[in-house]
C-alpha positions as a Markdown table, in Angstrom:
| # | Residue | x | y | z |
|---|---|---|---|---|
| 1 | Unk | -17.5 | 11.9 | 3.0 |
| 2 | Unk | -19.2 | 11.0 | -0.3 |
| 3 | Unk | -21.9 | 8.5 | -1.1 |
| 4 | Unk | -22.7 | 5.5 | 1.2 |
| 5 | Unk | -20.1 | 2.7 | 0.5 |
| 6 | Unk | -22.9 | 0.2 | 1.1 |
| 7 | Unk | -24.6 | 1.2 | -2.2 |
| 8 | Unk | -24.4 | -1.8 | -4.6 |
| 9 | Unk | -22.3 | -1.4 | -7.6 |
| 10 | Unk | -23.9 | -0.1 | -10.8 |
| 11 | Unk | -24.1 | -2.3 | -13.8 |
| 12 | Unk | -21.5 | -1.9 | -16.7 |
| 13 | Unk | -22.9 | -0.6 | -19.9 |
| 14 | Unk | -21.4 | -3.3 | -22.0 |
| 15 | Unk | -22.4 | -6.5 | -20.1 |
| 16 | Unk | -25.2 | -5.4 | -17.7 |
| 17 | Unk | -23.4 | -7.3 | -15.0 |
| 18 | Unk | -22.2 | -5.5 | -11.8 |
| 19 | Unk | -18.8 | -4.0 | -12.2 |
| 20 | Unk | -16.1 | -5.2 | -9.8 |
| 21 | Unk | -15.5 | -2.3 | -7.4 |
| 22 | Unk | -12.1 | -1.7 | -5.8 |
| 23 | Unk | -11.3 | -0.6 | -2.3 |
| 24 | Unk | -7.8 | 0.3 | -0.9 |
| 25 | Unk | -6.7 | -0.5 | 2.6 |
| 26 | Unk | -3.9 | 1.7 | 4.0 |
| 27 | Unk | -2.3 | 0.4 | 7.2 |
| 28 | Unk | -0.9 | 3.5 | 9.0 |
| 29 | Unk | -0.6 | 2.2 | 12.5 |
| 30 | Unk | 3.2 | 2.0 | 12.7 |
| 31 | Unk | 5.5 | 4.5 | 14.5 |
| 32 | Unk | 8.4 | 4.4 | 12.0 |
| 33 | Unk | 11.2 | 4.6 | 14.5 |
| 34 | Unk | 13.9 | 4.5 | 11.8 |
| 35 | Unk | 12.6 | 7.9 | 10.7 |
| 36 | Unk | 13.6 | 9.4 | 14.0 |
| 37 | Unk | 11.7 | 10.7 | 17.0 |
| 38 | Unk | 8.5 | 12.6 | 16.5 |
| 39 | Unk | 4.9 | 11.8 | 15.2 |
| 40 | Unk | 4.0 | 8.4 | 13.8 |
| 41 | Unk | 5.6 | 8.0 | 10.4 |
| 42 | Unk | 2.3 | 8.3 | 8.4 |
| 43 | Unk | 1.7 | 11.6 | 10.1 |
| 44 | Unk | 5.0 | 13.2 | 9.2 |
| 45 | Unk | 4.7 | 16.2 | 7.0 |
| 46 | Unk | 5.8 | 16.1 | 3.3 |
| 47 | Unk | 5.5 | 19.4 | 1.6 |
| 48 | Unk | 3.5 | 20.6 | 4.5 |
| 49 | Unk | 0.9 | 17.8 | 4.2 |
| 50 | Unk | 1.0 | 14.5 | 6.3 |
| 51 | Unk | 2.4 | 11.6 | 4.3 |
| 52 | Unk | -0.9 | 9.8 | 5.0 |
| 53 | Unk | -2.9 | 12.3 | 3.1 |
| 54 | Unk | -0.6 | 12.0 | 0.1 |
| 55 | Unk | -1.0 | 8.2 | 0.2 |
| 56 | Unk | -4.7 | 8.5 | 0.5 |
| 57 | Unk | -4.9 | 10.9 | -2.5 |
| 58 | Unk | -2.7 | 8.6 | -4.5 |
| 59 | Unk | -5.2 | 5.8 | -4.1 |
| 60 | Unk | -8.2 | 8.1 | -4.6 |
| 61 | Unk | -6.7 | 9.6 | -7.8 |
| 62 | Unk | -7.4 | 6.2 | -9.5 |
| 63 | Unk | -11.0 | 6.3 | -10.8 |
| 64 | Unk | -11.1 | 2.6 | -10.1 |
| 65 | Unk | -10.9 | 3.1 | -6.3 |
| 66 | Unk | -14.2 | 4.1 | -4.7 |
| 67 | Unk | -13.3 | 3.3 | -1.0 |
| 68 | Unk | -10.3 | 4.0 | 1.0 |
| 69 | Unk | -10.1 | 2.3 | 4.5 |
| 70 | Unk | -7.3 | 3.9 | 6.6 |
| 71 | Unk | -6.1 | 1.7 | 9.6 |
| 72 | Unk | -5.0 | 4.2 | 12.2 |
| 73 | Unk | -2.9 | 3.6 | 15.3 |
| 74 | Unk | -4.9 | 1.8 | 17.9 |
| 75 | Unk | -5.4 | 4.9 | 20.0 |
| 76 | Unk | -5.3 | 7.4 | 17.1 |
| 77 | Unk | -8.5 | 6.8 | 15.1 |
| 78 | Unk | -10.1 | 10.0 | 16.1 |
| 79 | Unk | -7.0 | 12.0 | 15.3 |
| 80 | Unk | -6.8 | 10.5 | 11.9 |
| 81 | Unk | -10.5 | 11.2 | 11.2 |
| 82 | Unk | -9.9 | 14.8 | 12.1 |
| 83 | Unk | -6.9 | 14.8 | 9.8 |
| 84 | Unk | -9.0 | 13.6 | 6.9 |
| 85 | Unk | -11.6 | 16.2 | 7.6 |
| 86 | Unk | -9.1 | 18.9 | 7.5 |
| 87 | Unk | -7.7 | 18.1 | 4.0 |
| 88 | Unk | -9.3 | 18.2 | 0.6 |
| 89 | Unk | -10.0 | 14.7 | -0.7 |
| 90 | Unk | -11.9 | 13.6 | -3.8 |
| 91 | Unk | -15.6 | 13.7 | -3.3 |
| 92 | Unk | -16.3 | 10.6 | -5.5 |
| 93 | Unk | -14.3 | 8.4 | -3.0 |
| 94 | Unk | -15.6 | 7.1 | 0.3 |
| 95 | Unk | -13.2 | 7.1 | 3.4 |
| 96 | Unk | -13.5 | 5.0 | 6.4 |
| 97 | Unk | -11.0 | 5.0 | 9.5 |
| 98 | Unk | -10.6 | 2.1 | 11.8 |
| 99 | Unk | -8.2 | 1.5 | 14.6 |
| 100 | Unk | -5.2 | -0.9 | 13.9 |
| 101 | Unk | -3.5 | -3.7 | 15.7 |
| 102 | Unk | -0.1 | -4.4 | 17.1 |
| 103 | Unk | 1.4 | -5.6 | 13.8 |
| 104 | Unk | 1.0 | -4.7 | 10.2 |
| 105 | Unk | -0.6 | -8.1 | 9.4 |
| 106 | Unk | -3.2 | -7.5 | 12.2 |
| 107 | Unk | -3.9 | -4.0 | 11.0 |
| 108 | Unk | -4.5 | -5.2 | 7.4 |
| 109 | Unk | -6.9 | -7.8 | 8.6 |
| 110 | Unk | -8.8 | -5.2 | 10.6 |
| 111 | Unk | -9.0 | -3.1 | 7.5 |
| 112 | Unk | -10.3 | -6.1 | 5.6 |
| 113 | Unk | -12.9 | -6.8 | 8.2 |
| 114 | Unk | -14.2 | -3.1 | 7.8 |
| 115 | Unk | -14.9 | -3.5 | 4.1 |
| 116 | Unk | -18.6 | -3.6 | 3.2 |
| 117 | Unk | -20.0 | -6.1 | 0.6 |
| 118 | Unk | -19.6 | -5.2 | -3.1 |
| 119 | Unk | -15.9 | -4.7 | -3.3 |
| 120 | Unk | -14.3 | -7.5 | -5.1 |
| 121 | Unk | -10.8 | -6.1 | -5.6 |
| 122 | Unk | -8.7 | -4.9 | -2.7 |
| 123 | Unk | -5.5 | -2.9 | -2.8 |
| 124 | Unk | -3.2 | -2.8 | 0.2 |
| 125 | Unk | -0.9 | 0.3 | 0.2 |
| 126 | Unk | 1.8 | 1.4 | 2.6 |
| 127 | Unk | 1.2 | 4.9 | 4.1 |
| 128 | Unk | 4.9 | 5.4 | 3.8 |
| 129 | Unk | 4.8 | 5.3 | -0.1 |
| 130 | Unk | 3.1 | 8.7 | -0.5 |
| 131 | Unk | 4.1 | 9.4 | -4.1 |
| 132 | Unk | 3.1 | 6.3 | -6.1 |
| 133 | Unk | 1.8 | 7.4 | -9.5 |
| 134 | Unk | -1.8 | 6.7 | -10.5 |
| 135 | Unk | -0.7 | 4.9 | -13.5 |
| 136 | Unk | 0.9 | 2.2 | -11.3 |
| 137 | Unk | -2.3 | 2.0 | -9.2 |
| 138 | Unk | -4.4 | 1.5 | -12.4 |
| 139 | Unk | -2.0 | -1.2 | -13.7 |
| 140 | Unk | -2.4 | -3.2 | -10.5 |
| 141 | Unk | -6.2 | -3.0 | -10.5 |
| 142 | Unk | -6.3 | -3.9 | -14.2 |
| 143 | Unk | -4.2 | -7.1 | -13.7 |
| 144 | Unk | -6.5 | -8.2 | -11.0 |
| 145 | Unk | -9.5 | -7.6 | -13.2 |
| 146 | Unk | -7.9 | -9.7 | -15.8 |
| 147 | Unk | -7.9 | -12.7 | -13.5 |
| 148 | Unk | -4.7 | -12.6 | -11.3 |
| 149 | Unk | -5.4 | -13.4 | -7.7 |
| 150 | Unk | -2.5 | -11.2 | -6.5 |
| 151 | Unk | -0.5 | -8.5 | -8.2 |
| 152 | Unk | 2.6 | -6.5 | -7.0 |
| 153 | Unk | 4.3 | -3.6 | -8.7 |
| 154 | Unk | 8.0 | -4.4 | -9.0 |
| 155 | Unk | 11.3 | -3.0 | -10.2 |
| 156 | Unk | 14.5 | -4.7 | -11.4 |
| 157 | Unk | 17.4 | -4.4 | -9.0 |
| 158 | Unk | 20.1 | -2.0 | -9.8 |
| 159 | Unk | 22.6 | -3.5 | -7.3 |
| 160 | Unk | 24.3 | -6.8 | -7.1 |
| 161 | Unk | 22.8 | -8.8 | -4.2 |
| 162 | Unk | 24.7 | -11.1 | -1.9 |
| 163 | Unk | 23.3 | -13.8 | 0.3 |
| 164 | Unk | 25.2 | -13.9 | 3.6 |
| 165 | Unk | 25.4 | -16.2 | 6.6 |
| 166 | Unk | 25.1 | -14.9 | 10.2 |
| 167 | Unk | 28.2 | -13.2 | 11.5 |
| 168 | Unk | 30.2 | -15.5 | 13.8 |
| 169 | Unk | 30.1 | -12.9 | 16.5 |
| 170 | Unk | 28.7 | -9.3 | 17.2 |
| 171 | Unk | 30.4 | -6.7 | 15.0 |
| 172 | Unk | 32.3 | -9.4 | 12.9 |
| 173 | Unk | 32.0 | -9.5 | 9.1 |
| 174 | Unk | 29.2 | -11.6 | 7.6 |
| 175 | Unk | 30.4 | -14.4 | 5.3 |
| 176 | Unk | 29.0 | -14.3 | 1.7 |
| 177 | Unk | 27.5 | -17.6 | 0.7 |
| 178 | Unk | 25.9 | -16.8 | -2.7 |
| 179 | Unk | 25.4 | -14.2 | -5.3 |
| 180 | Unk | 21.8 | -14.6 | -6.7 |
| 181 | Unk | 21.2 | -13.8 | -10.4 |
| 182 | Unk | 19.7 | -10.3 | -10.1 |
| 183 | Unk | 18.0 | -10.6 | -13.4 |
| 184 | Unk | 15.5 | -13.0 | -11.6 |
| 185 | Unk | 15.0 | -10.7 | -8.6 |
| 186 | Unk | 12.6 | -7.8 | -8.2 |
| 187 | Unk | 12.1 | -5.1 | -5.5 |
| 188 | Unk | 8.3 | -5.1 | -4.8 |
| 189 | Unk | 6.3 | -2.0 | -4.0 |
| 190 | Unk | 2.7 | -1.2 | -3.1 |
| 191 | Unk | -0.2 | -1.0 | -3.8 |
| 192 | Unk | -0.5 | -4.7 | -4.0 |
| 193 | Unk | -3.8 | -5.8 | -5.5 |
| 194 | Unk | -5.8 | -8.9 | -4.7 |
| 195 | Unk | -9.0 | -10.7 | -5.4 |
| 196 | Unk | -10.8 | -9.9 | -2.1 |
| 197 | Unk | -11.9 | -13.6 | -1.4 |
| 198 | Unk | -8.2 | -14.7 | -1.9 |
| 199 | Unk | -6.8 | -12.1 | 0.4 |
| 200 | Unk | -9.4 | -12.8 | 3.0 |
| 201 | Unk | -8.5 | -16.5 | 2.8 |
| 202 | Unk | -4.8 | -15.7 | 3.2 |
| 203 | Unk | -5.3 | -13.7 | 6.3 |
| 204 | Unk | -7.5 | -16.5 | 7.8 |
| 205 | Unk | -5.0 | -19.2 | 6.9 |
| 206 | Unk | -1.4 | -17.9 | 7.2 |
| 207 | Unk | -0.2 | -17.2 | 10.8 |
| 208 | Unk | 3.4 | -16.6 | 10.0 |
| 209 | Unk | 4.8 | -13.1 | 10.5 |
| 210 | Unk | 5.1 | -11.8 | 7.0 |
| 211 | Unk | 6.4 | -8.5 | 5.5 |
| 212 | Unk | 3.9 | -8.2 | 2.7 |
| 213 | Unk | 0.4 | -9.6 | 1.9 |
| 214 | Unk | 1.5 | -11.2 | -1.4 |
| 215 | Unk | 3.8 | -13.6 | 0.4 |
| 216 | Unk | 0.7 | -14.8 | 2.3 |
| 217 | Unk | -1.0 | -15.6 | -1.1 |
| 218 | Unk | 2.1 | -17.4 | -2.2 |
| 219 | Unk | 1.7 | -19.7 | 0.9 |
| 220 | Unk | -1.7 | -20.6 | -0.3 |
| 221 | Unk | 0.1 | -22.0 | -3.4 |
| 222 | Unk | -1.4 | -19.4 | -5.8 |
| 223 | Unk | 0.5 | -17.4 | -8.4 |
| 224 | Unk | 1.5 | -13.8 | -7.7 |
| 225 | Unk | 2.3 | -11.7 | -10.7 |
| 226 | Unk | 4.2 | -8.4 | -11.1 |
| 227 | Unk | 3.4 | -5.3 | -13.1 |
| 228 | Unk | 6.0 | -2.6 | -13.7 |
| 229 | Unk | 6.6 | -0.4 | -10.5 |
| 230 | Unk | 7.8 | 3.2 | -10.5 |
| 231 | Unk | 10.9 | 4.8 | -9.0 |
| 232 | Unk | 8.8 | 7.4 | -7.3 |
| 233 | Unk | 6.9 | 4.8 | -5.3 |
| 234 | Unk | 9.7 | 4.3 | -2.9 |
| 235 | Unk | 9.1 | 3.8 | 0.8 |
| 236 | Unk | 9.9 | 6.7 | 3.1 |
| 237 | Unk | 11.8 | 4.9 | 5.9 |
| 238 | Unk | 14.9 | 7.0 | 6.9 |
| 239 | Unk | 15.5 | 10.7 | 7.0 |
| 240 | Unk | 17.2 | 10.7 | 3.6 |
| 241 | Unk | 14.1 | 9.2 | 2.1 |
| 242 | Unk | 12.1 | 12.2 | 3.3 |
| 243 | Unk | 14.6 | 14.6 | 1.7 |
| 244 | Unk | 14.2 | 12.7 | -1.6 |
| 245 | Unk | 10.4 | 12.7 | -1.3 |
| 246 | Unk | 10.4 | 16.4 | -0.7 |
| 247 | Unk | 12.5 | 16.8 | -3.9 |
| 248 | Unk | 10.2 | 14.7 | -5.9 |
| 249 | Unk | 7.1 | 16.6 | -4.6 |
| 250 | Unk | 8.8 | 19.9 | -5.4 |
| 251 | Unk | 9.5 | 18.8 | -9.0 |
| 252 | Unk | 5.9 | 17.6 | -9.5 |
| 253 | Unk | 4.6 | 21.0 | -8.2 |
| 254 | Unk | 6.9 | 22.8 | -10.6 |
| 255 | Unk | 5.8 | 20.6 | -13.5 |
| 256 | Unk | 2.1 | 20.9 | -12.7 |
| 257 | Unk | 2.4 | 24.7 | -12.0 |
| 258 | Unk | 1.0 | 24.7 | -8.5 |
């Protein structure tokens, strides 16, 4: 572990005002049943290293991120702490592990509760997106610094999308009811970035079960903006995704010469 995360932020040379510091919260409490039997998804090996470690390094590779809060399975915090101690992580970044809850939303809230004062920007990143490039992380942080209350990296859709109605019965075809204009649709990724006060308010206000934190901010009536995502920031959900992630990692190692 590096310096105490409670240390107040240092002033910026240009303005003399405290610089906004950034923390990343990584919910890693899910089991990932679609990936098949075995260890929790975040602890599955990718290139011989747990996906969680790749995801932590992806956040810590950004010089803007000075604290990473890992939200572990409710009964697995000690195991995750041991895992972090066993792998090389950037010394300039602080790492905290807290036990998670029964849902992703609850786990993110527990991660937020663990943040010390002095961090004004919060990233929320899926542990199952281990290969997000640092340029994407930096773009999200920069957009929040420029005044956006919530920012998501996003990609245009390559496939035509159909809106369907529920099937009349089990196993029966689903009727198509509309074909949305895909030029107006985006597939969103993580890390999603937030003004800390906005994200805290969203978690205190929104009680609906949601799939991402940006949708909670939308329910507050605030604007969420996008920055360009990256094709390598895909989510490892199914066995084929793990094969693709291994291929991407192998290509990176070949290109980087290690």
